[in-house]
C-alpha positions, -999 to 999 in steps of 0.1 A, spaced: -315 -513 145 -344 -528 127 -352 -566 133 -341 -588 104 -370 -605 86 -366 -642 78 -357 -651 41 -387 -664 22 -385 -702 22 -401 -709 -12 -410 -745 -2 -433 -748 -32 -449 -715 -40 -475 -713 -67 -454 -700 -96 -465 -668 -111 -463 -674 -148 -456 -635 -154 -425 -637 -131 -392 -645 -146 -374 -673 -129 -344 -663 -106 -313 -683 -109 -284 -677 -82 -251 -686 -99 -220 -694 -77 -188 -695 -96 -153 -682 -88 -146 -675 -125 -158 -639 -134 -158 -645 -170 -182 -676 -167 -204 -657 -143 -206 -627 -168 -214 -649 -199 -239 -671 -179 -257 -642 -167 -260 -627 -202 -271 -660 -217 -297 -666 -191 -310 -630 -192 -314 -632 -230 -336 -664 -223 -359 -649 -198 -342 -656 -166 -331 -632 -137 -297 -638 -124 -279 -629 -90 -244 -642 -87 -217 -647 -61 -180 -657 -64 -174 -679 -33 -194 -700 -9 -189 -672 19 -202 -645 -5 -231 -669 -16 -243 -672 19 -244 -634 25 -259 -628 -9 -288 -655 -2 -295 -639 33 -297 -604 18 -320 -615 -12 -357 -610 -4 -371 -624 -34 -377 -659 -45 -349 -679 -59 -360 -706 -84 -326 -725 -89 -291 -726 -77 -265 -730 -103 -233 -741 -84 -199 -746 -94 -186 -779 -80 -152 -768 -71 -148 -734 -53 -117 -721 -37 -134 -718 -2 -154 -750 -4 -169 -782 -23 -198 -771 -42 -222 -796 -28 -214 -786 8 -220 -751 0 -253 -758 -18 -265 -779 12 -260 -748 35 -278 -726 8 -307 -748 4 -312 -753 41 -326 -718 42 -344 -720 7 -355 -756 5 -376 -747 -27 -346 -741 -48 -338 -765 -76 -299 -773 -77 -278 -776 -109 -240 -781 -107 -216 -771 -131 -181 -784 -138 -153 -778 -160 -140 -814 -155 -143 -837 -184 -153 -868 -165 -185 -867 -144 -179 -902 -128 -154 -889 -104 -174 -861 -93 -206 -883 -86 -184 -906 -68 -168 -876 -47 -202 -868 -31 -227 -856 -58 -243 -891 -62 -276 -876 -55 -273 -848 -80 -299 -849 -107 -286 -821 -127 -249 -817 -137 -240 -795 -167 -203 -794 -181 -186 -762 -191 -183 -749 -216 -221 -749 -220 -245 -731 -246 -272 -707 -235 -298 -731 -246 -282 -761 -229 -280 -740 -197 -315 -726 -199 -329 -763 -207 -311 -778 -178 -324 -751 -153 -359 -752 -167 -360 -790 -162 -345 -786 -126 -371 -760 -116 -400 -781 -129 -388 -812 -114 -385 -794 -79 -419 -778 -84 -435 -814 -88 -465 -822 -109 -487 -795 -116 -526 -799 -119 -542 -793 -153 -572 -771 -147 -575 -760 -184 -583 -792 -198 -610 -793 -226 -646 -803 -214 
C-alpha cells in the first residue's frame, strides 16, 4: 500500500492565468449539477461534482489539483451545507465558498447559520450570474493583486 500524500492546501497560490478555475459543486439534484456543469464549462471553468456531503468529503480527498471555489447547496439530505462547507474548507482553506439555494427568502437562511456568507446565489440562476458570482468570490478570496504592469 502506498502512503497517501496530503491534499494541496491552496492557501493563496499564485494563480496561473492559463489555468481554468476549478469549481467543486455539491448539490443533491442531478439535473442542477448537470446544467451548472455545462454552463460553467462554457464559461471557462473546470467542474467537479458531488451529490452529498459524505460524497463531497471523499471527492475532495481524492482530487489532487487545486480547487478555486466550492459551490455548495445549502440544504443537503445528509447535512446543512454550511457545516459540510466548514469540513471541506478545513482541508482546502484557499477555496472561495458560494452557497446556492432554491428558497425564495435569503433572510431565514442567513439567520440559520450563514450570517458570515458573502456569496449566496438563488436557483434558478443563469450561466452568467453563476460565473460572475464565482469569479467575484475567487477574486475576493485571493485578495488584492499587485500591479506590476503599470505604465512607466
